[in-house]
VEXKOLNU-765392 format. One record per atom (N, C-alpha, C): x, y, z. Coordinates in steps of 0.02 Angstrom, whole numbers, plus 50000, padded with zeros to 5 digits. Layout:
REM VEXKOLNU-765392
XYZ
...
This chain:
REM VEXKOLNU-765392
512694914650985
513204919450966
512924924650917
512574922250866
512284926650816
511774931350847
511364928550892
510864932650926
511184938150967
511734936551001
512084941551041
512384946950998
512644944950940
512934949850894
512394954450867
511814951650851
511264955850826
511034960750880
511004958450942
510814962850997
511314968551005
511954966851002
512474971951008
512404977150954
512334975050891
512294979750836
511664984050841
511114981250865
510494985050871
510554990650922
511044990250966
511144995251018
511725000051001
511944999850939
512495004250917
512285009150863
511795007350821
511595011650765
510905009250741
510615013250696
509935011650674
509925005750626
510495003850597
510534998150552
511254995850548
511364989950521
512044987450514
512444991650464
512174993450405
512554997850360
512715004550393
512245007150431
512375013550464
512915012750517
512915007150552
513435005850602
514125005750569
514185002150513
514815001650479
515055008550454
514595012550429
514765019250404
514995023750461
514615023950515
514795028250571
515455026150602
515555019650611
516175017350642
516785018350597
516685017750532
517235018850485
517485026050489
517025030750489
517225037850491
517535039550558
517265036950612
517555038450678
518245035350685
518335029350658
518995026150661
519505030050619
519275032950563
519725036350517
519965042950545
519525046850578
519725053650598
519615055050672
519305050350708
519145051650778
519745052250823
520305049750802
520905049650844
521365055550830
521255059250777
521735064450755
521735070150805
522305071950834
522325077050886
522365084150858
522265088950904
522405095950889
521935099150840
522155104950812
521745108850767
521585105050702
522065100950680
521935097050619
521345092350630
521345088850688
520795084350703
520135087950711
520135093750745
519525097650752
519235099550684
519675101650639
519445103550572
519175097650533
519535092050536
519305086050500
518615083750524
518545083350590
517905080850617
517335085650604
517475092150607
516955097150593
516675096150522
517095093950476
516875092850407
516615085750397
517015080650416
516845073750400
516225071350439
516155073250502
515615070650542
514925073150520
514905078050476
514265080150448
513935074450409
514325069550389
514055063850352
513685058950398
513775059550464
513465054750510
513015058050563
513075064650573
512645068050622
512405074550593
511965077950630
511705084350607
512055089950645
512355094550609
512715100150640
512505106550605
512365111650647
512185118250621
512805122750628
513145123950573
513745127950576
514335123950603
514855127550623
515465124250646
515365121450716
515595115250727
515605112150793
516315109550806
516505109350870
517175107150888
517125100650927
517385095250899
517365088650929
518085086250938
518305085551000
518985083551015
519095076150998
519735074250996
519885067150984
519675063051045
519505056851032
519295052351086
518565052751105
518175056851071
517455057151083
517125051051049
516715047351087
516375041451059
515635043151050
515375041450992
514675042950974
514345036550949
513765034950977
513355029550952
512665032350933
512355029250882
511745031950852
511865039150831
512405040250795
512595047050774
512045050350732
511645046350697
511105049250657
510575052550700
510575051150765
510085054050811
510385059750852
510975062150832
511315067450868
511275073950829
511055079350862
511015085950831
511405090950872
511875094550840
512305099350874
512195106250844
512095111150888
512025118050866
512695121250851
512675127150822
513275130750803
513715132150864
514355130550858
514825132150912
514825127250969
514495121550964
514515116451016
515225113751023
515425112351085
516085109551099
516005103051137
516305097651111
516315091151145
517035089651163
517185088951227
517865088251252
518095080951247
518745079951260
519055073351258
518675068251301
518585062351274
518315056751314
517575056751325
517205061451295
516475061251303
516175055151268
515625052751295
515265047151266
514535049251257
514305049351195
513615051251180
513275045351145
512765042651178
512375037051151
511665039551142
511485040951079
510855044351064
510305039551044
510305033651074
509805028551057
509105031551054
508715030251002
508125034150982
507735037251039
507505043351022
507435048651069
507915054151052
508535052251043
509045056751018
509325061551070
509865064951049
510185070151090
510225076451048
509995082051076
510055088551045
510435093151092
510945096551066
511355101151106
511345107851070
511135113051107
511035119551078
511675123451067
511625128951030
512185132951009
512615135251067
513275134751057
513785137251104
513785133551171
513475127751174
513505123751235
514125119351235
514355117351295
514965113551301
514835107251344
515105101651321
515085095351358
515815093651372
515985093551436
516695093251455
516935086051463
517575085451478
517945079151476
517595073551515
517545067751482
517305061451512
516565061651533
516195066551510
515475066451523
515135060951482
514605058151510
514225052851477
513505055151469
513275055451406
512575056951390
512295050751356
511855047251392
511615040651368
510855040551373
510525040551315
509795040151315
509555033451342
509905028051324
509785021451352
509065019051343
508785020451285
508085018551272
508055011951235
508095006551273
508044999851243
507374996551259
506895000551284
506234997751301
505675001651267
505815005351214
505315009351178
504965014151225
505335017451268
505055022251315
504825028551277
504225031251293
503925036351250
504255043151254
504605044851309
504865051651317
505625051851320
505945046451301
506675046151307
507015051351262
507575053851286
507965058651247
508315063551294
508795067151267
509155072251304
509175078551261
508945084051290
508925090451255
509275095651298
509775099051270
510155104151305
510095110651266
509935116051300
509845122451267
510505125751248
510465132251236
511045136151213
511465138451273
512115138951261
512595141951308
512615138351375
512465131951375
512475128051437
513115124051442
513265121851503
513885118251517
513725111751554
513985106251528
513975099751562
514685098451585
514805098551651
515475098251678
515815091451671
516445091251689
516845085151683
516545079451723
516495073651691
516275067551726
515545067151741
515135071551712
514405071151724
514115064951691
513565062451720
513195056751692
512465058851683
512225058651621
511525060151606
511215053851577
510705051051612
510345045151588
509645047351569
509485046851504
508885050051478
508295045651463
508205040051499
507645035551483
506965039151487
506875043251537
506235046851545
506235053651512
506795055451482
506865062051451
507205066951499
507715070351475
508045075651512
508005081951469
507745087351499
507715093751464
508105098851504
508645101451476
509055106551507
508975112951467
508835118351500
508695124651466
509325128351444
509235134851431
509785139151411
510175141451472
510825142651464
511245145651515
511245141751581
511235135151576
511245130751634
511955128251644
512165127951707
512825125251724
512745119051767
513035113551744
513095107451785
513825106951806
513955106851871
514635106251895
514925099351880
515535098251903
515865091851890
515495086151924
515455080451889
515205074151916
514485074551940
514085078951910
513365078951923
513045072951888
512525070051920
512145064651890
511415066651883
511155066151823
510435067051809
510175060251787
509765057151828
509555050151818
508805049851808
508595050151745
507885050451728
507595043351722
507685039451775
507435032551776
507445030251849
506995025651865
506985022851933
506755015651929
506965011651977
506775004551978
506165003452023
505734999052002
505164996852043
505414991352091
505224991952155
505454986852203
504904985252254
504284984852230
503714983652274
503664976452298
503894971752257
503814964652272
504454961952305
504434960252369
505044957952402
505254950852380
504814947252345
504964940452325
505334939952259
505354945352221
505664945052155
506274949552153
506774947752113
507354952252104
507114959052078
507424964252101
507234970952080
507324971652004
507824968351977
507954968951905
507394966051862
506924962151893
506364959251857
505724963451863
505734968551903
505104971951920
504954978051877
505404979551830
505264985151785
505524991751812
505414996951771
505665003551788
505105008751779
505205014551808
504805020451792
505275025551762
504995029951720
505405034951685
504985041151673
505005045751721
504575051751719
504915057751687
505575058151692
505925063751661
506185068851711
506685072651690
506995077951730
507015084251688
506885089951721
506915096451689
507355101051730
507855104151697
508275109251728
508145115651689
507825120551721
507595126451685
508155131551674
508005136551632
508495141551612
508855144651672
509505145451665
509895149151714
510065145551778
509885139251784
510005135551846
510735133451851
510945131951913
511625129551926
511565123551973
511825117851950
511835111751990
512555110552010
512695110752076
513375110452101
513695103652093
514345103552098
514745097452086
514515091752131
514465085852101
514305079752139
513585078952156
513155083552137
512445082952152
512135077352110
511605074352137
511225069152102
510495071452099
510225071752039
509525073552028
509155067352005
508645065352043
508295059152029
507695060251983
507415054851959
506875054951910
506265058651937
505935062251892
505315065751909
505415072651938
506025075251938
506175081551972
506235087251920
505995093151941
506105099351904
506525104051948
507075106451920
507465111751951
507295118251916
507035123151953
506735128951924
507215134051896
506935139251867
507315144551835
507765148051885
508405148951867
508895152351908
508945149351978
508785142951985
508855139552050
509565136952058
509745135552121
510405132952137
510335126552176
510685121352156
510735115052193
511435114552220
511505113952286
512155113752318
512565107652300
513215108252305
513665102652291
513505096752335
513475090852305
513355084652342
512635083352361
512175087652342
511475086752360
511175080752323
510665077652353
510265072452320
509555075152314
509355076752253
508725080352241
508175075352224
507695074652268
507135069952259
506475073452246
506455080152257
505845084052246
506015090352207
505505093452178
505615099452138
505945104952179
506365108852145
506665114852174
506335120852139
505985125152175
505625130652143
506095135652110
505815139752067
506185145152036
506535149452089
507145151652074
507515156552114
507645154252186
507675147752196
507805145152263
508455141252265
508735140552326
509335136752338
509145130552379
509365124652355
509225118352391
509885114852405
509955112252466
510565108752485
510385102552525
510865097852532
510795092252578
510555085852545
510495080752587
510275074052567
509765071452617
509115071352598
508845073852534
508845081452533
508865084252473
508915091552466
508295094952493
508405100652525
507865104852551
508015112052533
507495115952523
507585122952506
507785126852568
508325130752562
508575134552619
508565142052607
508445144152544
508455151352530
508055152852468
507705158552469
507395161352410
507825167152387
508125166652328
508595171652305
508265178552296
507625178652281
507285185052272
507235188752339
507085185152392
507055188252458
507745190552480
508245186352467
508925188152488
509175194352452
508975195252389
509185201152351
508905207652378
508345207152415
508035213152443
508285214852513
508725210752540
508975212152607
509395218552607
509265223152655
509645229352656
510385228152671
510805231852635
511525231352646
511835225052621
511465221052581
511745214852556
512285216252504
512845212752509
513385213552462
513725206752451
514105206352398
514455200052384
514995198852436
515075192552456
515575190852507
516275190452478
516325190052413
516975189552380
516965193552315
517545194752288
517585198452225
517235194552169
516905198252126
516555195252069
516925197052005
517045192151963
517435193251902
516995192051841
């Protein structure tokens, strides 16, 4: 029982005193709704995480390893988000938004060398997204992740048919989403993949290979179907719908 308790606490904060401090403050003000709650958390949470300027954290946001969380000016964390910054940490750049029920989990319980989640400025993590950062996730500036996107920077080894897969270890190469990219709703990006600058991943795609800069990839497995630079040079090309 004691061993299980120690394991649990080791996966919640950097130390037991730190766990008690972080949980006390979250219990005290984490539930307070509306503008009053936003104001309280913007001030009080500076005691447990690093924030540059004003940040907006809604009620019901759960944070573990808060000492490893860094938020830029104007960051917004929506209701029900879960951020587990187990060493490696989570950094979110200025004016970026993490929307309702998104999960950002570094999940580094094996001393993985590149674990962590880094999000640039003015980026959006849509509702219900899951980011697993064992191999490291780097998201650039002005990136949009649609609803329920999964970025899974980890994979299981399954070479030995005689042993359970859970015994064979993992690989963790990392995922990179470059500046200006858009990953459509429901897409899954697997470990070891780079999505290039201003690239587009179609809704529901399963991305197993790199997507080059300025390209559109769709399907399962995802394949490149368009180069946006070539499409922009097509004579008479115009938007199919109104742009706002």
